[in-house]
N, C-alpha and C positions, 0 to 999 in steps of 0.2 A: 560409150565412154572409152573403148578401146582404142578407138578411132581417133577421137581425142588426144590421147596420151601418145600413139605414136605421131601425130602430126606435131604435138610440142616437141617431142623428142628429136625429131628431125628438122623442127624450125631452130632449137637451141645449137644442135650441132653444125648446121650450116652457117648459123651467124656466127658463132665463134672460129669457125675456120675462115670466114671473109674477113673477122676482124683481126685476127693474129697471124694468119699467113702471110699479109703484105708486112706486119711489122717483122716476123722473124726473116723474109726475104731480104728488107731492106738493110739489117744488120748483117748479113752475111755478104751482101755485095758491098756494103763500106769496109769490110774487113779485106776482103779481097781487093780492093781498089786503094786501100792504105799499103797494104804489103807489096804491090804493084808499083804504085808511087815510091817507096822506100827504095826498093830494088834498083829501079830506074835511076833515081839520083846518085845512090851509091856509085852506080855504074858510071854515070857520067864523070864525078869527083874524080874517081881511079882513072879515066881516059886524059883527063885534062892534067892531073900530076904526073902521068905517065909521059904525054906531050912534052911537057916543062923539063923532065929529066932528060928526054931524048934530045931536047933542043940545046941543054947544058953539055951533053955529051959531044954534040956536033960540035959547039962552039970550045971544045976543048976545057970547060969550066969543070968538069968530071972526067975522072979515067974510068975505063970499063969496069974496074972491081968495086968501085964507089957507086957506080949507076947499076952494079948488080945487085949490090947489098940495100941500096934505096929502093929498088923496084920490088924486092923480094919483101921489105917492109911494108910498103905500098898494098902486095897482094894479099899479105897478112893482115892489113886492116881491112882491106875490102870484105874479107871472110870475116872478121868480126863483126864489122857493122852487118852484115847481113843476119848474122846470128843473133844479136843483141834485140833488145825488146824495141816499144815502139820509141820512134822520135817523134815528140808533138810538135815539133818545128814542120816536119813533113807531111803532119796529117792534112787529111783533104777539108776542106772548110766547111762540107755538110757534116752536121753531127746526127747520130743516131736519136730516134725519138724513144723516148721514156715509157715506161709500163702503164702510166697513169691512166692515157684514154684508153688503152685498149682492154684495161680492167674493169673502168667505168662503164664502158659500152657493153661487157661482158656482164655485169651486174644489171645493167638496164634491161638486158634481154632476159635474162632469168626472172626478173621483176614483172617483166610483162606478161612472159609464161604463165607466171603465178597467178597473174591478174586474170587472165583467160581462163585458166582452170576453176580458179573460183565461183567466176560469174557465168561462164559458157558452159564449162563441164559441171558445174552445180553439184558439187560433192555431198551436198546435204541430201539431194536427191537420192543417191546413192546409200547414202545410210537408211534414208526411209526406205528405199526399196527392198533392202535386206532386214526392216524391223519385223516384228512379227504382226504389228496390227495390218500391214499391208499385204502379208501373206494369208489374212485369215480369210475363211470362205464363208458367205452367208453376209446378210445385212450387219452393217457396225452399228453400235450404240451412239447414241450422241457425244458421249464423252470420248469415243474413239473418233467420230466425225471431226470434232475440235482438235484432238491431237493431229489428225492428218492434215486439217486446213491450217495448225501452227507450224508443220513442216513445210508444206507447201509456203507458207509465207515467209519464210527463211531464206528459200529459193526464189522466191518472186514479192522482192518486199515492195515493189511498184504496182502491183496489180491492186488496183482500187475495189474491182468487184469481190476479188478472194476475201478482203478486209470488210467488206460489206457483208457478204455472206457468214464470215466469221462471228461479227457481230451479232448476228439475227441467231446464230448458235448458241452465243453466251446467253443470250436471253432467255433461249429455251430451257437453260440449266439454272437460271435465277442469277447467273453471275453478270450483274449489271455495271460493275467499275470495269471489268474486263471488256463489255459491249462496248461501254462509252469510249474506251481506248481505240478500239477498233473503227467506231464510226470516225473518231477523229482522226486515225489515219487515212481512211476512204476520202475525208472531206481534204486533208492535205495533198492529196495525191489527185483527187477529181475537182474540185474546186467546191464553192458553197453551193448546194441545190437543194431544193425542198424535199427530194427524194432521199436524201442523207439526214437533213434534218429533223424530219420526223421520228424516225427510228432513235436517234440519239435522245430528241426529246422524252420519248417513251420509256428509254433506258434508264435517264435520270429521273424522270416519274416514279417509275417503279423502285427505284434506288433511294429515294426520299421518302418510301413509305407511302407512295401514292397521295403524294402532296403535290399541289401545282407550286412549287418555288418560283421565285422571282425569274430565275435562270430558266426554268421549263418555260415560263410564260413568254420570255424573250425571244426563246429558240421557235415556239409556236407562231407567234407574232410574224418573226424572220420568215419562216417556212409559208406561211400562208400568203406574205406579200409576194414572197416568189412564184406560188401557185396556189390561189386559193381554193384550188379542189384536190390538194394532196392528200389520196387516200391513209398514210400513215397516221398523218398528223391530225386528221378530221376523226379517226379513229378514235385518237387519245382523247380528243376533245368531248367526243361524245361518250368515252366511257366515263371520265372524271365527271360529266353531268349525271351520267346515270347513278355512279354511287352517291352522288349528292341530293339523289331524288327530284333535281331537275329534269324529269323524263322528256317533256317537250323539247328542251335544248338538245338532249341526247338525239332525239327525233331528226330534227332539224341537221345537225351537223351530219349523222349517217346518211341521211336523204342527199344532202350536197355530194356526196360520192357517187350514189345510183345516178344522180342527173348529169355525172360530168360524162357518162357513157365510155367509163375507161374499160379497157379488156383485161388489166392485169388485176383485178379484183375479184374477191367471191361474193358475189350479189346474194346467193342463199343465204350465207352466213348473215350477210349484213341485213336483208329482209328480215330474217328471224330475229337481230337484236332489235330492230325497229318494232316488229309486232310485240317483243318482250316489253320495249317500253309503253308502247300503247296499253298495254295490258295493265301495266302498271297506272295508267291514269283512269282505269275504272274501279269501282268498289270491289276487294276480293269477294269473289264465291266462296260459297262453303265447299270444301271439298269432299268427295264421296270417299269414304273407306271401301276401298276393294283390295281384294285378295292380290298379291302381285308374286313373281317370281323371284325369290331371294338372290338370284344371280343378275337381278337387275338393280338392284339395291346398293345403297351405301348408310352402313349403320353406325351410330355413334352414340358411345355412351357419355354423356357431358357431365362434368362437374365443375366446381370451384377451386382454386386452390386454397386450403386452408387459410392461408396469411393473407389474403384477399377478400374472404366473404364480408368484411366488414365494408366493403366498398359497392355491395350488391345490394338493390331495393327493389321490392316485390314489382313495384312499377317500371322496372326495366324493360327492355325488349331484346331477347336474344334472336339474333338472324344468323341462320347457318346456309351457307351455300358452296356448292361445289363448282370447280371451272377446269376449263381445259389448262395444259400446260404450255400447249404452244402459243406464239406472240403473234396477234392478240390474245389475251386470256379470256375467252368468252364464258362467261355463267352459263352454265347448264341447266342445273336444280338449285331450288332455294326454299326455304320456309322460314318462319319465325313463330316463336312461342314468347308464353310471358316469361319473365324471371323468377315467378312464384313457382313454377312447375320444377325447377332445378334442386337436386340433381335429378335428370331424366334420360330416357333413352330415345333419340330421334332417327327416324328411317327415312331417307330420302329415295324417292321411286321417280320413275318416268311420269308419274301422275304431278310431280312437284317441277316438271320441267318449264323453262323459261323461253323456250323457243322449238324450232321442228326439230332439233338436234338431240337426240334420245341420249341415255347411258348405254355404252356397251359394253356387255360382260367382258372382265379382264381388263377393260381399257384403265388406265393409269390417270387420275385426277387429284387436283388439288384443294383440300378441303378448308374452309375457312369461317370461324364462328367469332361473332361481334356482340357482346352485352352492351347494349347503347342505351345512354341516358338521354340521347336526344332521337330517338324512334329513326335515325339512319344506319344505312347500311356501312357507311365510311366511317372508321374510328377517329373519334373526337378524344379532347381530354377526359379522363375520368373513366371511360369505357374500359372494358377488359376484352381481350382477345386471346385466339388460340387458334392454331393452325397445324395441318398434317400436310407436308409437300407431297408426299407420293402414297394414295392411297388405289388400291384397285377395287374397281365397281364389282359387287358381289361378296366383299369383305367387310369385316366390323373392326372397329378401333375406339380406343379411350380419347377423348377431346378433353384437356382442362385448362380453363378458363384461367391462364398463369401469366398475363402479361399487362401490365395497367400502363395505359397511354397517359403521359405526362406533357 
């Protein structure tokens, strides 16, 4: 950064010298030339008048006394002409240039230097380098990573990959509107690609409370038209189908990802999701009650908000599941009970896991409960919901059904 400052200072100094030195030099030359011309003209006029007086003296038109008197007056007049101000009639035809253009060019040089400093110098990067987050030792939290990428985006607003990464970071923090805006920035810079449309559709899906709105459906269609095996888009299609109990459709969507033989996918996670969907196609086995370690459990005391108890029927089904915070949000463990058992305590363990991914002690997950009148996990009109955004495995919490889907 210091090198850039020195370069800009030298650039401004040299440019100003190149602009103003010719201007001052021309002004000095014109002043000297004007003085020389005026002096020479006065001498020529003096000599001509003196020759006339001498001729008149020789022709006896003047006596010696008159000649001496007139000559003295002529000499005094010459001295006065030399000392007096400028005679505009004797000025050279070349006029000195005004200060407008040198001043304008100086402002241009300063403006260009400011632009170079703001774009190449990256003063925002200097501010970021001195910020507490940049000097922090150890791993950054997701919020700190977002702040870091936001600062980088100010320095590199045309970096489409940076906006793409920032969009995924926003999604991990459930900031879906910000994620949509970030993906839009990436699309504006890199163009319309399925790799960008899929994540944007996913963000819009979660922002719409996991609803396939017409806008989301249009993005899915556009993405799959560009790339029928785009992983992000097919993951979204499969997840929506799974939440709606369309397990075969979810299996088909996820299987397309595996069949594409792409390298940038988590094949193990997708296989686990497919196995989970296949398990839902079979009759639910009776789970054996085994003693498990409390460090691998999620304990929820579930009850219904007193203002909403009138909306609960004994025939309703309560679904409770935990899923990862990362995108895509993969369900880890789940169970369901009858609404007639409320209020109750539910303990989720690895015996309730939906795939090979087990609960990890200390891991933070998202817990969601849906009291469904339609026997479906996805909330619909008339259902009650509750959620805990961040709960560590091994801890317990109270889950109150306090939201009515209208």
